[in-house]
C-alpha positions, 0 to 999 in steps of 0.5 A: 500500500502506498500513501502519498501526500506531496511535501517538497522540503529543502534539506539545507541552506546550501541546497536551497542556494544551489537550486535557486541559482539553477532555476534563476539561470534557467529563467534568465536563459529562457530566450535561449530555449528553442522556439517552435511554431504551432501548426494548425490542429496542434495541442501541447501534447502533439507539439511537444511530442513532435519535437521529441519532448515528453508531454507527460514529464514536461507539460507543466514546465511548458505551460509555465514558460508560455503562460501568456501565450496560451488560450482557454484550456491551455490551447495553442494559437496557430502561427504563434511561437512557443518556448520548448522546455530545456530538458537538459536544464530540467534534468540537472535540477532533478538530479540535485533535487532528491526530494520525494519520488514515486517509483510506482510511476516508473523510472522516467516519471517517478519525479513529480513537480509540485504544481499547486496545493489545490488538493491539500487535505484530500484523499483519493482512492484509485482502482484500475479495473481487473488485473492479476488473473483477469485481464478484462476485455481483450482484443487483437491489434496488429496481431498482438493481444491487448487487454483492458487491465493494462490500459486502465492501469496506465490511465490510472497511474497518470491520473494519480500523478496529476493528483499528487502534483496538486497535493492530494494523498493518493492510494493506488489500490491495484498496483504493478511494481514492474509497470510504471507509466508507459509511453508506448501504444502496445502495452504488454499483458502480464498477471502480476498485479496485486491489491495492497501487496496481496495476490488477486483471487481467481474468483471474480466475486472475491476480487471485488470483495478484496478491493472494496474491503481495501477501500473501506478499511482506508476510508474508516481510518481516514474518517473526517477527511475529504475522500473520493474513489475513482474506478477506471475501466475499458468497455467491450462492445461490438466492434462497430460501437464507438462510445465516448467516455462515460460515468456511473455513480450511486443513485443515493450519493449526492457527492458521487453524482456531483463528482461524476457530473463535474468530470462529465462537464469537463469532458463536454467542455474539452470536446467542444473546444478541441473537437468542435465538429464532433458531438460529445455523447458521453453520459453520467448516470446512476448504476447502483447495481455494479458491485464497486458502486454498491459496496464502497463507502466513499463517494465515487465515480466509475469511469469507462474510457472507451470500447477496446474493440472499436477502431476509433476508440482504440486510437483514444486508448492506445495513443499514450498522448491520448491516455495522458489527456484522459488523465488530465481531463479527469483530474481537472474534473476532480479539481472542479468537483473539490473546489465547488464542494461544501464541507460534507465528506460522506455519501 
């Protein structure tokens, strides 16, 4: 079990001075950073990726460098020049800053920058669907087997990283010590996921009981804190069925409904901004019959991110930039939910 609550502290005066000099140098040298021109249809992810910069690692740095030249929802303006992060300078700062890291995110992504304290004093439980002996929905893609659990887990890791960057305490209920965030299209299927370091049972009912108990035990230990649960799945329908991201909540949970609605509203706004010619048809609705919806204590949202058998949905699921966008949009919906919430913390 991992408990994360981001607290960045300087260890010594010398460390502070050295880091300050490096950061000031980076700021002073900003005009020497490479600049690129945004093309039609560019977003931050595609722009960074095209120029060999990892969006997952350097998105926030790009935003801070170009804040005055970004539109609504951090959009780019075609024809405008943008400063690329100096990845070498960033690496030097990271080498000196030996603060809190999160190995579960993988070697390339274990260092998490503190973006804000907007989620301080909040607790989030994240569950990725299936895992262990159960891969969930499976499909063949270019002759290789792809599975629901691997892609749900990757999106969940990315979401956890986003929440941690805003100061949240995050509990990953399902974990795979060998699979961090992976910037590749084809994610290898394995069966070594665990729940709180415990083997995942063969029986579906026992698997669900194991997860709900893990969440409920932690929920009771954290009584009095602001707590929410997110469960992420990939759907499986007929090959011709293209679906948008949609959400479930408990019928009697006002806070669960509000959480699902906040994320849904964020997706609606993002689609309208970035895909204006495509109507967003994702929904949020109650579905209390689902075991994890019915048997967990925190207010929760259950998320389906696409149909693994549909070619259009596969583009959303397989592309690592799209998985990162999914995680970021979900996190923005979570921020919207928290910052518009009253002080109630239970269902």
